[in-house]
N, C-alpha and C positions, 0 to 999 in steps of 0.2 A: 099615352105613348102612341105615336103615329106608326102604323105598320109600314115597314120599308118596301113591302111588296104591292099592296093595294092602296096605300095612303089613307086608310081608314083611321080615324082618330081614337079608337078604343081597343084596348087589349086587356087580357087578364093574365095575372102572374101564375105560372104553373109551378115554378120552383125558385127558391132564393137560397143563395149560399154566400158566406163571407169569403172575401179574397184579400190578398196582400195584407196579412196580419190584422184583418178586421177593418182596414181603412177603406175598403170598397165592398160593395155588395153586387154580386152577379145575379141577375134575374132572368129566368127563362120565361118568355111571354108567348101567348098565343093570341092571334088576331081574332076578334069576335065576328068579323065579317068574312074573311077568306079562309080562316083556320090555319094560316101559315104560322110557323114558330120562329122566333128570333131571340137573341140574347142581348141584354143591355147591362151596362155597368154603371153603378151609382157611386159617386165619390163625394164626400163632404169637402167643401172648400175651406182652406185656411190660408188667407192672404196676409202678407206682411206689408205694413204701410211704412215706407222709408221716410227719413227726415225730409226729403224733397217733396213728399206727398205722393210719390209714385207707389203703386201697389204691385206686388208680385207674389206668386204662389210660394208657400213655405217649401224649403228644400233641405232635407237632411244632409245632402252633400255639401251645402254651403256651411252648415253648422260644423261638419267634420273638417272642412277646409280651414275654417277660422280657428278652431280649437287645436288642430294639428300643429299649427305654428307655435302655439304656446307649449305644446308637448314635445317639441324637438329635443332630442337628447335625453328624454325621460323614459322610464320603463312602462310605456303605454303602447299597446298594440292596436291594430285596426279594429279588432272585435270590441275592444273597450270603447273606442271612439264611436263605433256604430251603435253600441248600447247607449252611450251618452246621448247621441242624436235622437234615438228612439224615445228616451226618457224626456228629453226636451220637448219633442213633438207631443207626447202624451200630456205633459204639463200644460202646454198651450191649448190643446184641444179640450182639456178638462175645464177651461174657462167658459166654454160654450159660445165664444165669440167667433164670428167668421173672419174678422179683421183684427190683427194684433199689431201694435206699434213695434217697430224694430227694437226699441229700447227694452221692451218686455222679453224679447228673444234673448238678449244679452243677460238679463236678470235670471231667466229660466236656465241658462247655461251655468251660471256661477255655482249653485249648490251641488249638482252632480259632478262638476269638474273638481270641486274642492274634495269631494269624497274619493274621486279617482286619483288625484295627485295634487298635493298642496302647492308644490313649486309651480306647476303648470297653471293652477288657479291664480297664484300671485302674479304670474306673467300676464295672464289674460285680464285679470282685474286691473292691472296697472295701465294697460292700453284702454280697456273698456271704460274705466272710471277716470281716465286722463290724469294719472298721477303726475304731479309736476315738481315734487320735492322729495327729499329723503324722509321727511316727516310723514308724507302720505304712505310710503312703504312701511315705516315703523308703526304707524297706526294700524295698518292692515295686518302686520305680523303680530301685533299685540292682540288683535281680535282672534287671529288663528290660535294663538297660545291660550287665550282665555276660554275658548270653546273648541277643543280639538274635534276634528271630524272623526267619523267612525268608518274606516275603510271596510270593516267587516260587513257593513250593510250591502256593499256590492256583492259579496259572496252569498248573502242570504237569498238574493234573487236567483243566483245560479243553483244553490242548494234546493230551493223550492221547486225550480224547474226540473232538476234531476229527480227529486222525490216523486213528482207527478209522472214523469216519464217512466221511472222504474216500477211504479205501482201499476202501470198499464192503463192509466186514465187518459 
């Protein structure tokens, strides 16, 4: 890392801390030449490759905006959408890839959205999968009935977070 004060190209890390829910690391550095201290932030990149071939950084806000349309009139609040976007990002980052196809983002949205609200899931899936007939809807509804989602799994994350918080850890 180049020192912003003397432009020397070597520094040592004095302290490292996670920031922004672990998505970034803040490092306090000290220049080995002049002794000045400065802070850097490291972020892992997650780019989305669109159908056109263009690439852009992943955005939780875009996930929320896309899913919120499917959730109109449903009992889903902003916190639910923020948690869904976080789960989608975690799923995509877990692949270990720096670039993800836009199609994969949509697939990563489907499972948590189904757990959140099956009607919103059906709305989103109908657009995402380009349903063109009544049979497409009937087929998806049959799949929903065959393997019902477990909305209790959403509460398990909240309960485990509450248990950790209340135990003082």
